[in-house]
C-alpha positions in Angstrom: 100.8 107.0 72.6 102.5 108.6 75.5 102.6 111.9 73.8 98.9 111.8 73.2 98.1 110.9 76.8 100.4 113.6 78.1 98.8 116.2 75.8 95.3 115.3 77.1 96.3 115.3 80.7 98.1 118.6 80.5 95.2 120.1 78.6 92.9 119.4 81.5 95.2 119.7 84.5 98.3 121.6 83.4 97.2 124.9 84.8 96.6 123.6 88.3 98.8 125.6 90.7 101.3 123.8 92.9 100.3 124.1 96.6 102.1 126.9 98.4 102.6 124.9 101.6 104.4 121.6 101.9 102.3 118.4 102.6 101.9 117.4 106.3 104.4 115.2 107.9 103.6 112.3 110.3 106.1 110.8 112.7 107.1 107.4 111.5 106.5 104.2 113.5 106.0 106.0 116.8 103.3 104.3 118.8 100.8 106.5 120.7 102.5 108.1 123.7 99.9 106.6 126.0 97.9 103.9 124.1 94.2 104.2 124.8 91.3 101.8 125.0 87.8 103.0 124.0 84.6 101.0 124.3 81.6 102.1 122.2 78.4 100.6 123.6 76.1 99.0 121.1 73.3 96.4 121.8 74.9 93.6 119.7 75.3 89.9 120.1 78.9 90.1 119.0 81.6 92.6 119.7 84.1 94.0 117.2 87.6 94.6 118.4 90.2 96.7 116.4 93.8 97.3 117.7 96.0 99.7 115.8 99.2 101.7 115.9 101.5 103.6 113.6 103.8 101.6 111.4 106.2 102.2 108.4 105.9 102.8 104.7 107.3 100.7 101.8 110.4 102.9 101.5 111.6 101.8 104.9 113.8 98.7 104.6 112.1 97.2 107.7 108.8 97.2 105.8 109.6 93.9 104.2 110.3 91.9 107.4 107.2 93.6 108.8 105.1 92.2 106.0 106.4 88.7 106.6 105.9 89.1 110.4 102.3 90.3 109.8 101.5 87.3 107.6 102.8 84.9 110.2 100.8 86.8 112.9 97.4 87.1 111.2 97.6 86.9 107.4 95.7 83.7 106.7 94.4 80.4 107.9 97.9 79.2 108.9 98.6 82.3 111.0 99.1 82.3 114.7 96.0 84.4 115.5 93.8 82.2 113.3 95.1 79.0 114.9 95.1 80.2 118.5 92.1 82.5 118.7 89.8 80.7 116.2 90.8 77.1 115.8 92.0 76.3 119.4 90.1 78.9 121.4 86.9 78.9 119.4 86.5 82.6 120.2 86.2 84.2 116.8 85.1 83.4 113.3 87.2 86.3 111.9 90.6 87.3 113.3 93.3 89.0 111.2 96.1 91.5 111.0 97.5 93.7 108.2 99.9 96.5 107.5 98.6 99.6 105.6 101.5 101.7 104.4 99.7 105.1 103.7 101.7 108.0 102.3 101.1 110.3 105.3 100.6 107.7 107.9 101.2 103.9 107.9 99.4 101.6 110.3 99.5 98.1 111.7 96.0 96.7 112.4 94.7 93.7 114.3 91.0 92.9 114.3 88.5 90.3 115.4 84.8 89.7 116.1 83.7 87.5 119.1 80.8 86.9 121.4 80.3 89.6 124.0 81.1 87.3 126.9 84.4 86.3 125.3 85.9 89.7 124.5 88.3 89.8 127.4 89.7 86.3 126.7 89.9 87.0 122.9 91.9 90.2 123.5 94.1 88.5 126.0 95.0 85.7 123.5 95.6 88.3 120.8 98.0 90.2 123.0 99.8 87.0 123.9 100.4 86.3 120.2 101.6 89.8 119.6 104.1 89.5 122.4 105.2 86.1 121.3 106.3 87.5 117.9 109.2 89.4 119.5 109.8 87.0 122.4 110.8 84.0 120.3 111.9 83.3 116.7 109.4 82.1 114.2 109.8 78.5 112.9 111.4 77.7 109.6 108.0 76.4 108.4 106.2 79.6 109.3 108.8 81.7 107.6 108.7 79.5 104.5 104.9 79.5 104.3 104.8 83.3 104.6 107.4 84.0 102.0 105.9 81.5 99.6 102.5 83.1 99.9 103.7 86.7 99.6 105.9 85.9 96.6 103.5 83.5 94.9 100.5 85.8 95.2 102.3 89.0 94.1 101.7 88.3 90.3 97.9 88.2 91.0 98.2 91.9 91.9 99.2 92.6 88.3 97.1 90.2 86.3 94.7 92.7 84.7 95.1 96.1 83.1 93.2 97.7 85.9 95.4 96.2 88.6 98.5 97.3 86.7 97.1 100.9 86.4 96.3 100.9 90.2 99.7 99.6 91.0 101.5 102.2 88.9 99.4 105.0 90.5 100.3 103.7 94.0 104.0 103.4 93.1 104.0 107.0 91.8 102.1 108.3 94.8 104.4 106.6 97.3 107.5 107.5 95.3 108.7 103.9 95.2 110.1 103.7 91.7 109.0 101.5 88.8 111.3 98.7 90.0 109.3 98.3 93.2 107.8 95.0 92.1 111.2 93.4 91.6 112.5 94.9 94.8 109.5 93.7 96.8 110.1 90.1 95.7 113.9 90.4 96.3 113.6 91.9 99.7 110.9 89.5 100.9 113.0 86.5 99.8 115.9 87.7 101.9 113.9 88.1 105.2 115.2 85.9 108.0 113.7 84.7 111.3 115.9 87.2 113.1 114.6 90.0 110.9 111.0 89.1 111.8 111.7 89.0 115.5 113.5 92.3 115.4 110.8 94.2 113.6 108.1 92.6 115.7 109.9 94.0 118.8 109.6 97.5 117.3 106.2 97.5 115.7 104.1 94.6 117.1 104.4 94.9 120.8 100.9 94.7 122.4 101.4 97.6 124.8 101.9 100.1 121.8 98.4 99.4 120.3 95.3 101.5 120.8 92.2 99.4 121.2 88.6 100.1 120.1 85.8 97.8 121.1 82.2 98.1 119.8 79.6 96.0 121.7 77.5 95.7 124.7 80.4 95.4 127.2 82.5 97.3 129.7 86.1 98.3 129.3 88.7 95.5 128.9 91.7 95.9 131.1 95.1 96.6 129.6 96.7 93.7 131.5 99.9 92.4 129.8 
């Protein structure tokens, strides 16, 4: 029962003192003042590229349009990055993007692996797709596919006892409230193409991303 669980937990952890100092704070959504590029030399046949910047947590209303925007950008095989960089360009087997809403620092990440000789071109195409997200509205089909996937796959995050437990821990840690699952589905369903374009302009502009490249290459220019 709840009473039994509470008794066992308090018996083991009830005397832990509360920290005297408040937890650290991290500025929200601010990109790096001067985004940097770092190349780490390794004698590899392929190079790994990771682009990242600060983003927003789930308690920010703009998180839901950002999740939809991210899926359209690089969330699956129908995404713009997958189609442009992999299918059309033939430059990468793996290319993706995701949003990681950590408690003390959320991030937006774009990643790919490509042949050493193709790094500059692959990064250029990736930046083009990032810029395109805020330059023009996404299509009705892209928006519908993204929302359908996000809403349809959500129950799979709660289909075992372990997943439910992990979800409840995450909700508690982030302070989201036990109705978060319902709010997630409701907010995602309401996202419009204008919402996607607006948040992309704030959190997905290519010039706000730091870049790390691991491979046997020189620096890649920050040309826009």
